C-alpha positions in Angstrom: 20.0 -43.7 61.0 18.7 -42.5 64.4 17.4 -45.9 65.4 21.1 -46.9 65.9 22.0 -43.7 67.5 21.9 -43.0 71.3 19.7 -40.0 72.1 19.8 -38.5 75.6 18.6 -35.4 77.4 21.5 -33.0 78.0 19.8 -30.2 79.8 17.0 -27.8 80.3 16.8 -24.1 79.9 14.1 -21.7 81.1 14.3 -19.3 78.1 16.4 -19.1 74.9 16.4 -17.4 71.6 18.5 -17.0 68.5 16.4 -13.8 67.5 16.4 -10.3 68.9 13.9 -10.3 71.7 12.3 -7.0 72.8 10.7 -7.5 76.2 8.8 -4.2 75.6 6.5 -6.2 73.2 3.8 -8.5 74.3 4.4 -12.0 73.1 2.0 -14.9 73.3 2.5 -18.7 73.2 2.2 -19.9 69.6 3.0 -23.6 70.2 3.3 -25.8 73.2 6.0 -28.5 73.2 7.2 -27.6 69.6 10.2 -29.4 68.3 11.5 -32.9 69.1 10.4 -33.9 72.5 10.6 -36.8 74.9 7.5 -38.5 73.6 9.1 -38.9 70.2 12.2 -40.3 71.8 10.1 -42.9 73.7 8.2 -43.7 70.4 11.5 -44.6 68.7 12.6 -46.7 71.7 9.2 -48.6 72.0 9.3 -51.9 70.0 5.4 -51.6 69.6 5.7 -48.4 67.6 4.7 -48.9 64.0 7.4 -48.5 61.3 5.4 -45.7 59.6 5.2 -43.8 62.9 9.0 -44.3 63.4 9.6 -43.0 59.9 7.6 -39.9 60.6 9.5 -39.3 63.9 12.8 -39.7 62.0 11.7 -37.2 59.4 10.8 -34.7 62.2 14.2 -35.4 63.7 16.0 -34.7 60.4 14.2 -31.4 60.0 14.9 -30.2 63.5 18.4 -31.5 64.2 21.3 -29.1 64.4 25.1 -29.4 64.5 25.1 -27.3 67.7 22.6 -26.2 70.4 22.1 -22.8 68.9 21.0 -24.3 65.6 18.7 -26.8 67.3 17.0 -24.0 69.2 16.7 -21.9 66.1 15.1 -24.8 64.2 12.4 -25.1 66.9 11.8 -21.3 66.7 11.7 -21.3 62.9 9.3 -24.3 62.9 6.5 -22.0 64.2 5.5 -18.9 62.1 6.2 -15.7 64.0 8.3 -17.5 66.6 10.8 -15.4 68.5 11.9 -17.3 71.6 11.4 -20.6 73.4 10.6 -21.3 77.1 10.9 -24.6 79.0 13.5 -26.0 76.6 14.8 -29.5 76.7 17.9 -30.3 74.7 18.8 -33.8 73.5 22.2 -34.9 72.1 22.3 -37.7 69.5 25.6 -39.6 69.0 26.8 -42.7 67.4 27.4 -44.1 70.8 30.2 -41.8 72.0 29.9 -38.1 72.8 33.2 -37.6 70.9 32.0 -39.2 67.7 31.7 -37.2 64.5 27.9 -37.9 64.3 27.0 -35.6 67.1 23.8 -33.6 66.6 21.3 -31.8 68.8 17.5 -31.4 68.9 15.3 -29.4 71.2 11.7 -28.9 72.3 9.9 -26.2 74.1 7.1 -23.7 74.2 7.5 -21.2 71.3 6.5 -17.5 71.9 6.2 -14.8 69.4 3.9 -12.4 67.5 0.9 -14.2 66.0 0.3 -13.4 62.3 3.8 -11.8 62.0 5.3 -12.2 58.6 8.0 -14.8 58.9 11.3 -15.1 57.3 12.9 -18.5 56.5 16.6 -18.6 55.3 16.2 -14.9 54.3 13.1 -15.5 52.1 9.7 -14.1 52.9 6.4 -13.7 51.1 6.9 -11.1 48.3 10.6 -11.7 48.1 12.1 -11.4 44.6 14.2 -14.4 43.6 16.0 -16.1 40.7 15.4 -19.7 39.8 17.4 -21.3 37.0 17.1 -18.7 34.2 13.9 -17.0 35.4 12.9 -14.3 37.9 9.9 -14.4 40.1 8.4 -13.9 43.5 8.0 -16.1 46.6 4.2 -16.3 47.2 4.1 -18.7 50.2 6.5 -20.2 52.8 5.5 -23.9 53.0 7.9 -25.1 55.6 11.6 -24.8 56.6 12.7 -26.4 53.3 10.1 -25.4 50.6 8.3 -22.3 49.3 5.9 -21.6 46.5 7.6 -19.6 43.8 5.6 -17.7 41.1 7.8 -17.5 38.0 7.3 -14.3 36.0 4.9 -14.9 33.2 3.6 -18.3 34.5 0.1 -19.0 35.9 0.9 -21.7 38.5 3.4 -21.3 41.3 6.0 -24.1 41.8 7.0 -25.8 45.0 10.8 -25.3 45.3 13.6 -25.8 47.8 15.0 -22.6 49.2 18.4 -23.9 48.3 17.4 -23.8 44.6 16.6 -20.0 44.8 18.8 -17.0 44.7 17.4 -14.0 46.5 17.5 -10.8 44.5 18.2 -7.6 46.4 16.4 -6.6 49.6 
């Protein structure tokens, strides 16, 4: 659990992306201080922080952590619909006490820039994407977050909230 793990700032970057960035396009700031930032670290360390708040911070951490810096930056970009790159990035490393331990993970925060209203793609899935779930085909009708989407099974009225991991994408 993160409460027993040491979290420290490892560095700052001016600009980074895991996406193809075209500087011929005009991007706008979509989110300020997206990701896991210093205020959340301080919230975990503060003994006055309520347990419910700490649980919410830990859930945020679990969604945003990566096994490497690239994955941590990508998680911040993907957390904002239409995100393309991040500016003013701070990267934190989390270890079980030693940098060489097996429990090393990274989180990041920064200002996410991109194209507002752009159709997003999470784990290769997008709205309108055809997919296979168990023994049925259907369509992804909404991207809820980085773990779940709404899947409209062929012949059914109501869409189901499903994990992306439970779907198999059909074609392009």
